Backbone as CSV, one residue per row, in Angstrom:
resi,resn,N_x,N_y,N_z,CA_x,CA_y,CA_z,C_x,C_y,C_z
1,MET,-46.336,127.098,15.969,-47.564,126.737,16.942,-46.977,126.012,17.987
2,ASN,-47.302,126.255,19.221,-46.980,125.478,20.431,-47.805,124.168,20.549
3,THR,-47.276,123.046,20.523,-48.009,121.815,20.452,-48.158,121.332,21.930
4,ASN,-47.595,121.954,22.949,-47.764,121.509,24.350,-49.080,122.089,25.037
5,SER,-49.501,123.256,24.576,-50.595,123.841,25.213,-51.856,123.065,24.670
6,ILE,-52.817,123.235,25.705,-54.255,122.604,25.282,-54.767,123.559,24.244
7,GLN,-55.284,123.056,23.218,-55.878,124.120,22.163,-57.292,123.532,21.733
8,GLU,-58.152,124.641,21.708,-59.385,124.241,21.059,-59.258,123.808,19.598
9,LYS,-59.769,122.572,19.335,-59.753,122.167,17.836,-60.837,121.217,17.749
10,LYS,-61.393,121.278,16.511,-62.434,120.463,16.146,-62.050,119.056,16.102
11,PRO,-62.599,118.087,16.823,-62.288,116.676,16.745,-62.638,116.071,15.431
12,PRO,-62.049,114.951,14.907,-62.529,114.360,13.818,-63.908,113.701,14.037
13,ALA,-64.626,113.571,12.960,-65.900,113.026,12.958,-65.838,111.500,13.506
14,ARG,-66.758,111.161,14.382,-66.650,109.830,14.937,-68.056,109.108,14.888
15,GLN,-67.975,107.921,14.743,-69.297,107.117,14.667,-69.864,107.135,16.097
16,LYS,-71.164,107.411,16.160,-71.821,107.461,17.421,-72.027,106.154,18.023
17,GLU,-72.371,105.193,17.171,-72.628,103.863,17.739,-72.097,102.714,16.730
18,ARG,-71.592,101.728,17.353,-71.077,100.665,16.441,-71.256,99.292,17.263
19,VAL,-71.250,98.272,16.415,-71.455,96.898,16.932,-70.091,96.172,17.219
20,ILE,-69.869,95.594,18.345,-68.834,94.808,18.632,-69.351,93.422,18.924
21,MET,-68.345,92.382,18.715,-68.870,90.939,18.773,-68.349,90.259,19.939
22,GLY,-69.300,89.507,20.574,-68.932,88.435,21.416,-67.923,88.821,22.667
23,LEU,-66.933,88.115,22.881,-65.914,88.359,24.001,-65.211,89.615,23.718
24,HIS,-64.962,90.065,22.542,-64.452,91.361,22.228,-65.035,92.591,22.935
25,ALA,-66.385,92.424,23.140,-67.145,93.537,23.830,-66.737,93.674,25.370
26,MET,-66.239,92.543,25.863,-65.816,92.564,27.221,-64.548,93.316,27.497
27,ASP,-63.707,93.415,26.468,-62.465,94.195,26.466,-62.766,95.641,26.692
28,PHE,-63.994,96.050,26.430,-64.208,97.496,26.705,-64.660,97.890,27.967
29,ILE,-64.918,96.899,28.836,-65.256,97.066,30.281,-64.247,96.698,31.221
30,GLN,-63.712,97.738,31.993,-62.550,97.458,32.896,-62.983,96.607,34.041
31,HIS,-62.138,95.703,34.564,-62.494,94.958,35.733,-62.759,95.908,36.911
32,GLY,-63.783,95.552,37.684,-64.116,96.521,38.898,-65.001,97.555,38.610
33,THR,-65.469,97.837,37.234,-66.317,98.956,36.822,-67.727,98.539,37.255
34,GLU,-68.342,99.644,37.871,-69.788,99.539,38.192,-70.636,99.566,36.942
35,ALA,-71.687,98.799,36.843,-72.575,98.715,35.692,-73.998,98.720,36.161
36,SER,-74.843,99.171,35.292,-76.229,99.019,35.610,-76.949,97.950,34.822
37,LEU,-77.645,97.107,35.668,-78.259,95.807,35.156,-79.727,96.005,35.347
38,GLU,-80.415,95.277,34.419,-82.054,95.232,34.432,-82.349,93.673,34.078
39,VAL,-82.971,93.138,35.052,-83.422,91.837,34.796,-84.943,91.994,34.258
40,LEU,-85.242,91.205,33.180,-86.610,91.277,32.607,-87.120,89.887,32.711
41,THR,-88.225,89.749,33.411,-88.951,88.473,33.444,-89.807,88.097,32.236
42,PRO,-90.183,86.892,31.993,-90.984,86.534,30.854,-92.450,87.242,30.939
43,LEU,-92.903,87.710,32.264,-94.045,88.444,32.349,-93.929,89.911,32.203
44,GLY,-92.706,90.480,31.877,-92.561,91.667,31.651,-92.136,92.538,32.877
45,GLN,-91.909,92.018,33.956,-91.587,92.633,35.218,-90.055,92.941,35.175
46,ARG,-89.593,94.053,35.801,-88.253,94.551,35.486,-87.610,94.884,36.915
47,LEU,-86.461,94.621,37.123,-85.777,94.953,38.320,-84.364,95.522,37.852
48,THR,-84.097,96.732,38.274,-82.860,97.382,37.953,-82.017,97.656,39.268
49,PHE,-80.586,97.400,39.026,-79.716,97.305,40.218,-78.326,97.664,39.704
50,LYS,-77.378,97.877,40.592,-75.981,98.144,40.230,-75.146,96.951,40.667
51,SER,-74.126,96.657,39.847,-73.196,95.612,40.228,-71.906,95.809,39.475
52,ASN,-70.739,95.135,39.938,-69.501,95.391,39.553,-69.036,94.294,38.579
53,PHE,-68.484,94.544,37.454,-67.943,93.541,36.492,-66.630,92.988,37.033
54,ILE,-66.680,91.669,37.107,-65.546,90.961,37.611,-64.652,90.491,36.529
55,GLY,-65.221,89.890,35.469,-64.293,89.390,34.324,-65.152,88.328,33.570
56,PHE,-64.386,87.620,32.689,-64.990,86.602,31.882,-63.896,85.491,31.711
57,ASN,-64.397,84.314,31.206,-63.465,83.202,30.833,-63.634,82.753,29.452
58,GLU,-62.961,81.763,28.998,-62.915,81.245,27.609,-64.146,80.443,27.434
59,GLN,-64.874,80.066,28.407,-66.190,79.228,28.293,-67.373,80.036,28.085
60,GLN,-67.134,81.313,27.651,-68.271,82.152,27.332,-69.225,82.604,28.419
61,HIS,-68.451,82.679,29.709,-69.152,83.200,30.774,-68.693,84.582,31.204
62,ILE,-69.548,85.457,31.691,-69.058,86.712,32.271,-69.639,86.788,33.745
63,PHE,-68.817,87.412,34.581,-69.093,87.389,36.156,-69.291,88.750,36.582
64,PHE,-70.353,88.986,37.453,-70.620,90.246,38.222,-70.751,89.871,39.654
65,THR,-70.696,90.866,40.409,-70.829,90.877,41.896,-72.395,90.668,42.149
66,MET,-72.684,90.164,43.232,-74.069,89.923,43.752,-74.544,91.203,44.428
67,PRO,-75.615,91.795,43.941,-76.168,93.025,44.574,-76.819,92.753,45.906
68,HIS,-76.964,93.934,46.807,-77.651,93.772,48.050,-79.151,93.928,47.746
69,LEU,-79.950,92.794,47.706,-81.311,92.803,47.503,-82.010,91.975,48.427
70,THR,-83.327,91.987,48.442,-84.040,91.189,49.355,-84.279,89.804,48.910
71,LYS,-84.594,88.841,49.775,-84.712,87.436,49.327,-85.901,87.362,48.377
72,LYS,-86.952,88.108,48.475,-88.112,88.099,47.729,-87.714,88.531,46.265
73,GLU,-86.884,89.445,46.152,-86.406,89.960,44.787,-85.429,88.913,44.106
74,TYR,-84.620,88.151,45.001,-83.834,87.163,44.363,-84.754,85.935,43.850
75,ASP,-85.675,85.596,44.706,-86.668,84.548,44.306,-87.635,84.822,43.011
76,GLU,-87.880,86.175,42.909,-88.684,86.459,41.719,-87.848,86.734,40.484
77,PHE,-86.763,87.233,40.577,-85.992,87.842,39.430,-84.738,87.039,39.024
78,PHE,-84.163,86.334,39.966,-82.937,85.661,39.632,-83.068,84.219,39.340
79,ILE,-83.604,84.061,38.179,-83.948,82.623,37.606,-83.149,82.403,36.425
80,GLU,-82.541,81.160,36.436,-81.618,80.942,35.245,-82.574,80.914,33.903
81,GLY,-81.912,81.591,32.918,-82.711,81.856,31.666,-83.403,83.124,31.511
82,PHE,-83.510,84.000,32.632,-84.120,85.170,32.475,-83.114,86.193,31.745
83,ASN,-83.680,87.079,30.796,-82.913,88.074,30.181,-82.435,89.198,31.160
84,VAL,-81.268,89.657,30.826,-80.588,90.780,31.547,-80.161,91.786,30.476
85,ASP,-80.478,93.211,30.715,-79.845,94.048,29.946,-78.655,94.917,30.870
86,ILE,-77.553,95.060,30.159,-76.297,95.545,30.949,-75.855,96.738,30.173
87,ASP,-75.679,97.858,31.054,-74.917,98.968,30.545,-73.722,99.229,31.407
88,GLY,-72.560,99.371,30.672,-71.373,99.610,31.400,-70.516,100.616,30.740
89,VAL,-69.868,101.486,31.448,-69.181,102.643,30.905,-67.644,102.252,30.521
90,SER,-67.334,102.421,29.376,-65.931,101.984,28.894,-64.906,103.057,29.075
91,GLU,-63.701,102.830,29.380,-62.709,103.741,29.403,-61.993,103.899,28.060
92,LYS,-62.269,103.059,27.113,-61.766,103.137,25.885,-62.610,103.866,24.843
93,GLY,-61.989,104.380,23.738,-62.809,104.942,22.725,-63.256,106.322,23.060
94,GLY,-62.456,107.049,24.003,-62.731,108.387,24.240,-63.972,108.476,25.162
95,GLY,-64.460,107.428,25.742,-65.682,107.493,26.565,-66.907,106.864,25.853
96,ALA,-67.290,105.776,26.325,-68.420,105.113,25.526,-69.361,104.347,26.533
97,LEU,-70.475,104.001,26.164,-71.406,103.148,26.837,-71.444,101.723,26.146
98,VAL,-70.989,100.725,26.880,-71.192,99.370,26.327,-72.584,98.768,26.808
99,ARG,-73.378,98.459,25.779,-74.708,97.992,25.996,-75.003,96.743,25.378
100,PHE,-75.522,95.723,26.199,-75.877,94.469,25.513,-76.890,93.620,26.499
101,ARG,-77.565,92.686,25.751,-78.515,91.879,26.490,-77.858,90.331,26.518
102,THR,-77.971,89.828,27.780,-77.563,88.596,27.997,-78.612,87.792,28.685
103,ARG,-78.288,86.681,29.384,-79.168,85.818,30.179,-78.564,85.306,31.326
104,ILE,-79.298,85.064,32.490,-78.669,84.429,33.609,-78.347,82.966,33.336
105,GLU,-77.111,82.738,33.637,-76.658,81.374,33.569,-76.764,80.546,34.917
106,HIS,-76.178,81.218,35.941,-76.074,80.756,37.250,-76.213,81.814,38.304
107,VAL,-76.805,81.502,39.446,-76.707,82.353,40.574,-76.012,81.600,41.595
108,VAL,-74.860,82.059,41.976,-74.042,81.165,42.963,-74.003,81.896,44.299
109,TYR,-74.433,81.157,45.329,-74.459,81.750,46.713,-73.366,81.212,47.527
110,LYS,-72.701,80.021,47.287,-71.637,79.452,48.012,-70.650,78.822,47.054
111,PRO,-69.281,78.823,47.467,-68.747,79.471,48.585,-68.572,80.946,48.582
112,ILE,-68.816,81.520,47.381,-68.988,83.105,47.272,-70.156,83.451,46.438
113,LYS,-70.631,84.652,46.611,-71.776,85.011,46.013,-71.322,85.687,44.568
114,LEU,-72.017,85.165,43.450,-71.680,85.450,42.119,-72.741,85.342,41.230
115,LEU,-72.861,86.392,40.177,-73.829,86.292,39.104,-73.029,85.874,37.868
116,VAL,-73.592,84.810,37.155,-72.967,84.272,36.043,-73.822,84.402,34.673
117,PHE,-73.361,85.178,33.782,-74.153,85.386,32.568,-73.431,84.799,31.450
118,SER,-74.310,84.599,30.366,-73.592,84.112,29.065,-73.046,85.337,28.358
119,VAL,-72.014,85.040,27.567,-71.359,86.203,26.736,-72.308,86.540,25.510
120,PRO,-72.606,87.801,25.483,-73.653,88.166,24.297,-72.985,87.858,22.953
121,GLN,-73.851,87.637,22.031,-73.346,87.420,20.587,-72.828,88.812,20.077
122,GLN,-73.221,89.911,20.430,-72.926,91.142,20.119,-73.307,92.163,21.103
123,ALA,-72.684,93.365,21.065,-72.912,94.500,21.937,-72.823,95.797,21.188
124,LYS,-73.518,96.799,21.677,-73.364,98.188,21.079,-72.387,99.065,21.854
125,LEU,-71.543,99.726,21.166,-70.678,100.753,21.817,-71.184,102.087,21.422
126,VAL,-71.844,102.761,22.410,-72.409,104.193,22.103,-71.504,105.193,22.503
127,MET,-70.999,106.006,21.723,-70.120,107.119,22.006,-70.766,108.175,22.919
128,LEU,-70.078,108.576,23.927,-70.772,109.619,24.981,-70.149,110.957,24.813
129,ARG,-68.895,111.087,24.274,-68.270,112.380,24.062,-68.082,112.858,22.773
130,ASN,-68.447,114.077,22.534,-68.310,114.755,21.284,-67.118,115.612,21.063
131,GLU,-66.306,115.909,22.124,-65.330,116.693,21.995,-64.039,116.035,22.542
132,VAL,-62.817,116.658,22.138,-61.450,116.154,22.682,-61.503,116.358,24.260
133,ARG,-61.028,115.188,24.900,-60.936,115.224,26.354,-59.504,115.018,26.732
134,TYR,-59.025,115.793,27.691,-57.607,115.665,28.118,-57.601,115.165,29.684
135,GLU,-56.499,114.215,29.709,-56.425,113.604,31.058,-55.555,114.597,31.825
136,LEU,-56.018,114.566,33.275,-55.326,115.446,34.189,-55.280,114.737,35.534
137,SER,-54.711,115.397,36.495,-54.788,114.795,37.845,-54.510,116.063,38.783
138,LEU,-55.568,116.970,38.781,-55.461,118.148,39.563,-56.390,118.161,40.798
139,PRO,-55.866,118.539,41.982,-56.761,118.617,43.110,-57.769,119.761,43.037
140,GLY,-58.964,119.506,43.469,-60.046,120.559,43.651,-60.867,120.478,44.814
141,ASP,-61.814,121.380,45.034,-62.659,121.302,46.153,-64.126,121.687,45.627
142,ILE,-65.116,120.909,46.366,-66.404,121.179,46.099,-67.088,121.606,47.557
143,GLN,-67.719,122.735,47.504,-68.259,123.253,48.868,-69.495,122.476,49.187
144,LEU,-69.526,121.744,50.372,-70.676,121.116,50.852,-71.418,122.001,51.931
145,PRO,-72.515,121.712,52.400,-73.150,122.534,53.461,-72.443,122.861,54.628
146,ASN,-71.508,121.808,55.050,-70.725,121.956,56.329,-69.239,121.804,56.257
147,ARG,-68.786,121.519,54.944,-67.353,121.350,54.677,-67.011,121.363,53.260
148,LYS,-65.677,121.398,52.897,-65.238,121.331,51.545,-64.898,119.897,51.296
149,LEU,-65.236,119.353,50.143,-64.817,118.041,49.777,-63.717,118.003,48.858
150,ARG,-62.531,117.478,49.229,-61.475,117.430,48.251,-61.636,116.285,47.261
151,VAL,-61.484,116.712,45.874,-61.683,115.782,44.767,-60.455,115.791,43.827
152,ILE,-60.462,115.038,42.899,-59.424,115.064,41.878,-59.992,115.295,40.465
153,LEU,-59.663,116.306,39.838,-60.061,116.537,38.495,-59.341,115.624,37.527
154,THR,-59.992,114.690,36.881,-59.375,113.569,36.247,-59.183,113.844,34.710
155,ASP,-60.198,114.578,34.145,-60.139,114.924,32.744,-61.034,116.186,32.439
156,VAL,-60.682,116.784,31.303,-61.472,118.079,30.899,-61.631,118.226,29.453
157,SER,-62.664,118.780,29.114,-62.927,119.181,27.606,-63.600,120.568,27.752
158,SER,-63.961,121.147,26.576,-64.538,122.400,26.566,-65.929,122.302,27.012
159,ALA,-66.623,121.180,27.156,-67.988,121.168,27.529,-68.200,120.563,28.996
160,GLY,-67.199,119.897,29.481,-67.469,119.138,30.866,-66.031,118.579,31.257
161,CYS,-66.094,118.050,32.388,-64.963,117.280,33.135,-65.476,116.151,33.892
162,GLY,-64.380,115.430,34.315,-64.577,114.258,35.117,-63.743,114.496,36.483
163,PHE,-64.368,113.881,37.560,-63.714,114.044,38.911,-63.932,112.941,39.688
164,SER,-63.091,112.672,40.738,-63.241,111.402,41.593,-62.837,111.793,42.938
165,PHE,-63.387,110.905,43.846,-62.976,111.048,45.338,-63.338,109.749,45.997
166,ASP,-62.893,109.506,47.256,-63.136,108.303,48.034,-64.696,107.984,48.007
167,ALA,-65.043,106.684,47.867,-66.343,106.224,47.896,-67.141,106.478,49.160
168,ILE,-66.362,106.637,50.256,-66.992,106.782,51.555,-67.600,108.198,51.731
169,SER,-67.271,109.160,50.813,-67.702,110.564,50.912,-69.152,110.690,50.364
170,PRO,-69.714,111.795,50.531,-71.104,112.012,50.107,-71.344,111.591,48.568
171,GLU,-72.569,111.349,48.199,-72.794,111.038,46.810,-73.587,112.203,46.125
172,PHE,-73.470,112.562,44.948,-74.194,113.619,44.192,-75.219,112.892,43.276
173,ASP,-76.297,113.629,43.203,-77.402,113.144,42.279,-77.186,113.699,40.882
174,VAL,-77.708,112.966,39.952,-77.710,113.344,38.504,-78.610,114.640,38.327
175,ASP,-78.002,115.627,37.677,-78.635,116.880,37.391,-78.450,117.861,38.747
176,GLN,-77.795,117.322,39.620,-77.467,118.284,40.753,-76.450,119.315,40.409
177,ARG,-76.633,120.551,40.733,-75.837,121.729,40.430,-74.581,121.824,41.461
178,ILE,-73.404,121.846,40.944,-72.160,121.944,41.842,-71.207,122.941,41.247
179,VAL,-70.225,123.310,42.036,-69.133,124.094,41.600,-67.854,123.418,42.022
180,LEU,-67.033,123.044,41.123,-65.692,122.477,41.409,-64.641,123.585,41.269
181,GLU,-64.016,123.830,42.374,-63.033,124.873,42.483,-61.613,124.497,42.353
182,VAL,-60.947,124.902,41.359,-59.452,124.488,41.192,-58.609,125.671,41.384
183,VAL,-57.575,125.576,42.182,-56.664,126.653,42.533,-55.330,126.335,41.912
184,ASN,-54.659,127.323,41.283,-53.362,127.202,40.781,-52.416,127.591,41.788
185,ASP,-51.769,126.582,42.418,-50.834,126.954,43.459,-49.528,127.823,42.994
186,ILE,-49.367,127.831,41.680,-48.244,128.602,41.267,-48.537,130.139,41.255
187,SER,-49.638,130.416,40.708,-50.072,131.886,40.531,-51.222,132.197,41.609
188,GLY,-51.949,131.191,42.270,-52.943,131.598,43.177,-54.269,131.828,42.416
189,ASP,-54.337,131.771,41.156,-55.571,131.970,40.421,-56.626,130.867,40.685
190,ASN,-57.831,131.176,40.660,-58.996,130.401,41.075,-59.868,130.124,39.841
191,TYR,-60.192,128.793,39.678,-61.069,128.570,38.432,-62.274,127.829,38.974
192,ALA,-63.505,128.426,38.820,-64.774,127.866,39.452,-65.426,127.066,38.243
193,LEU,-65.324,125.673,38.203,-66.027,124.987,37.088,-67.329,124.607,37.582
194,SER,-68.383,125.276,37.188,-69.718,125.077,37.629,-70.511,124.448,36.432
195,GLY,-71.459,123.594,36.975,-72.424,122.896,36.089,-73.214,121.897,36.812
196,VAL,-73.660,120.858,36.003,-74.562,119.829,36.611,-73.967,118.410,36.453
197,VAL,-74.154,117.686,37.396,-73.749,116.237,37.439,-74.521,115.511,36.294
198,LYS,-73.852,114.850,35.502,-74.609,113.999,34.308,-74.501,112.498,34.579
199,ASN,-73.420,112.011,35.130,-73.265,110.561,35.350,-72.416,110.245,36.452
200,SER,-72.524,109.040,37.055,-71.795,108.617,38.118,-71.475,107.077,38.021
201,ARG,-70.480,106.589,38.742,-70.132,105.247,38.879,-68.957,105.151,39.946
202,LYS,-69.002,103.869,40.371,-68.045,103.469,41.388,-66.932,102.649,40.709
203,LYS,-65.723,102.855,40.997,-64.679,102.159,40.299,-63.542,102.218,41.236
204,ARG,-63.044,101.017,41.638,-61.945,100.667,42.542,-61.952,101.477,43.781
205,GLY,-62.998,101.517,44.423,-63.103,102.141,45.690,-63.377,103.749,45.671
206,LYS,-63.545,104.244,44.503,-63.744,105.655,44.391,-65.183,105.869,43.691
207,GLN,-65.580,107.227,43.927,-66.664,107.770,43.214,-66.233,108.494,42.048
208,ASN,-66.668,108.184,40.732,-66.403,108.961,39.618,-67.560,109.552,39.067
209,TYR,-67.414,110.846,38.729,-68.679,111.617,38.148,-68.186,112.381,36.994
210,GLY,-69.179,112.661,36.134,-69.052,113.506,34.878,-69.843,114.784,35.178
211,LEU,-69.245,115.868,34.921,-69.848,117.278,35.091,-69.917,117.932,33.688
212,VAL,-71.170,118.495,33.440,-71.257,119.253,32.240,-71.456,120.755,32.640
213,PHE,-70.551,121.620,32.004,-70.471,123.010,32.431,-71.685,123.819,31.977
214,ASP,-71.886,124.777,32.669,-72.862,125.852,32.356,-71.965,126.964,31.722
215,GLY,-72.645,128.124,31.385,-71.910,129.137,30.674,-70.721,129.662,31.429
216,PRO,-70.765,130.084,32.671,-69.700,130.543,33.434,-68.559,129.318,33.740
217,GLY,-69.076,128.100,33.810,-68.098,126.982,33.917,-67.273,126.813,32.675
218,LYS,-67.928,127.096,31.475,-67.208,126.943,30.305,-66.073,128.049,30.058
219,ALA,-66.571,129.181,30.494,-65.563,130.451,30.314,-64.431,130.112,31.411
220,ASN,-64.666,129.707,32.496,-63.527,129.313,33.550,-62.681,128.131,33.164
221,CYS,-63.324,127.224,32.291,-62.559,126.064,31.880,-61.519,126.530,30.747
222,GLN,-62.095,127.492,29.999,-61.126,128.074,28.974,-59.896,128.730,29.593
223,ARG,-60.155,129.406,30.622,-59.101,130.058,31.360,-58.126,128.989,31.908
224,LEU,-58.742,127.958,32.491,-57.910,126.984,33.042,-56.974,126.236,32.060
225,GLN,-57.606,125.886,30.861,-56.971,125.232,29.879,-55.762,126.079,29.229
226,SER,-55.946,127.415,29.373,-54.896,128.233,28.706,-53.704,128.249,29.635
227,LYS,-53.779,127.835,30.766,-52.582,127.782,31.874,-52.039,126.330,32.008
228,LEU,-52.458,125.412,31.184,-51.991,123.995,31.307,-51.032,123.628,30.125
229,PHE,-49.980,122.810,30.366,-49.217,122.329,29.275,-48.932,120.798,29.619
230,TYR,-48.571,120.093,28.560,-48.412,118.788,28.588,-47.036,118.451,29.099
231,ASP,-46.745,117.636,30.180,-45.541,117.356,30.681,-44.853,116.133,30.125
232,GLY,-45.528,115.347,29.348,-45.220,114.091,28.758,-45.925,112.962,29.295
233,THR,-46.750,113.102,30.307,-47.645,112.096,30.799,-49.036,112.768,31.099
234,LYS,-49.108,113.950,31.373,-50.429,114.504,31.712,-50.425,116.036,31.612
235,TYR,-51.488,116.713,31.729,-51.541,118.227,31.746,-51.359,118.706,33.001
236,VAL,-50.419,119.868,33.350,-50.289,120.342,34.560,-50.104,121.869,34.295
237,PHE,-50.089,122.578,35.446,-49.862,124.048,35.340,-48.646,124.455,34.923
238,LYS,-48.617,125.532,34.013,-47.320,126.008,33.478,-46.447,126.704,34.542
239,SER,-45.257,126.553,34.448,-44.216,127.345,35.294,-44.286,128.658,34.914
240,PRO,-44.142,129.643,35.790,-44.050,131.051,35.279,-42.695,131.383,34.593
241,HIS,-41.785,130.473,34.701,-40.389,130.679,34.004,-40.359,130.171,32.709
242,LYS,-41.440,129.376,32.336,-41.446,128.905,30.941,-42.845,128.617,30.644
243,ALA,-43.701,129.611,30.570,-45.090,129.476,30.241,-45.496,129.978,28.698
244,PRO,-45.531,129.073,27.984,-45.786,129.356,26.494,-47.309,129.930,26.411
245,THR,-47.458,130.807,25.496,-48.792,131.213,25.380,-49.545,130.414,24.317
246,LEU,-50.847,130.223,24.377,-51.658,129.500,23.525,-51.534,130.054,22.083
247,GLY,-51.088,129.033,21.093,-51.010,129.413,19.776,-49.589,130.148,19.431
248,ALA,-48.715,130.113,20.333,-47.380,130.709,20.138,-46.593,129.889,19.201
């Protein structure tokens, strides 16, 4: 059996949700990762916004960037002691959502703007992926109304894929239908990975999206996977001079 080719196999059963404790929860969120935050006031009012995780210290503090909001919103919602629910996407564990509740410790305006929260006693790690996902770095294109957008296919599974591009480019809505087109420069074959956008986040100056395939997208993904092999660091297109067949 050829162990270099991408093969469809049933992944081991994994726990969908587990509890992680204290500062250990912060290890699952990469610095600079965009997270979704929701402030909850004692009267039940809610304010949801995006912010970037900066880091934590040994004094049980975690730090996030200050969002662009109105003065009225800051006056009403950013009060020390208010509860905050935080959802951040983890790069560890095959893809997961880190979810926890904390409280506002400090709102710093000078010399730099900063949100300071207390480290939660525990957090939930919710698995997002049910299938094996393979890391790639393949260029692709998405057809926009007036031009093609060049993106990088970052990972792929039988059910979907991830892709990224510069943050200054257009944004896609969740549930928006798109087609990510990948071309094999060696053979000239084209693979149209069609489906709907299911999640998005900003990370280190780039937009990162998750795409769930539709029927034709899954079929084209299977064609694509059959033409890839592992070069020791990532999956790339097979050379025609040494192109092992799947299951050989």
